[in-house]
N, C-alpha and C positions, 0 to 999 in steps of 0.2 A: 504494499499499499504506500502510495506517495505521500510526502509530508503535507502537501496541500490538501489531500483528502482527509487528514488526521486532525486538522485544526480549522477552526471557523474564524481565526484571526485574519483580517484583511491587511493590506499594506498600510491603508489609512489608519487602521487601529494601532499598528506598530509604530507609525510616525507620531501618533498623538501621544502614545505612551512615552516614546523616547523624548519628545518635546517636554512633556510633563516632568520627566525625570531630570532633564538637563536644566530646566528652569528652576527646579527645586534645589539641585546641587549647587548651581552658580548664583542663585537668587537674582537672576537677570532674566528678563523677558525676551522671547524670540523677536518680538516686534513685527512679526509677519505670520500669516497663517500658512505661508508656503514653506515647508521644511527645508527644501533645497536652498531657497534664496535667503533664508535666515542664517544658514551657516556659510554662505558663499564668501563672506569677507574674513572668515577664520577667527574673528574676535571671540565669539561665544565658544568656539572650540578651544581656544587658547585659555580662556578663564575656567573652562571645565577641567583641563588638565592641571591648572593651578590650584584648583580645589582638591583634586585627588592627590596631588604631589606638590604642596606649596613650593614656589620658587624654582620649579622646573623650567618654566618659560620665563625668561628674564625681561623680555621686552615684547609687548603687543603692538603692532603697528596700526595706529588709528586713522590714518589717511584713508579717504574714501576713494581709493584708485584701484583698478584691477591688479596692478602689480603689488600693492599692499596686502590685498586679499590674498593673493597667491603666496606671498611671503609668509603670512600667518598660517595658512594651510600647511605649508611646507614645514614649518616650524612645529606646528601640531603633530604632523605625521612623524617627524624625527622624534619628538618627545614620546609618542606611542612606542616607538622601536626602543627608547630607553626604558620604557615600562615593561618591556618583554613581549610586546606584540610583534608577530612576523609579518613581513611584507605582504604575504598572501591574504592576511587577516584585514588588510587596510584598503582603503579605496585610493583611487588616482586623483590628484588635484583637479584635473580636468572634469571630474564626475560633478563637481559642484558648479561649474560654469552654466551661465544662462544659455541654453541652446537656441532660443528664439531669435538671438542676434547673430548666431554663427553662420557664415555663409555656407551654402552647399554646393558641391560639384555635381555636375550632371555629365 
């Protein structure tokens, strides 16, 4: 039996629970109903790591530029590695990018 057949949890339920947990741990609001866009700048992810392991991330880039967001996401992913997560357990920084503005090739 496949995992999908064994559970009634939807992706939306999982996103809602993950958001609730992250807001509770960081004491910060997502500020968006869109799970991906709330994490895109990496700020909340960095705050999450620093709640789990204080001081692990020394600097969070608060500039509102795509490069600052990419920097934060990469810092978060490196911190995850420091905490013992393997690369296969992590996402790629591009997974958080807004695909609606990405050009497509035909």
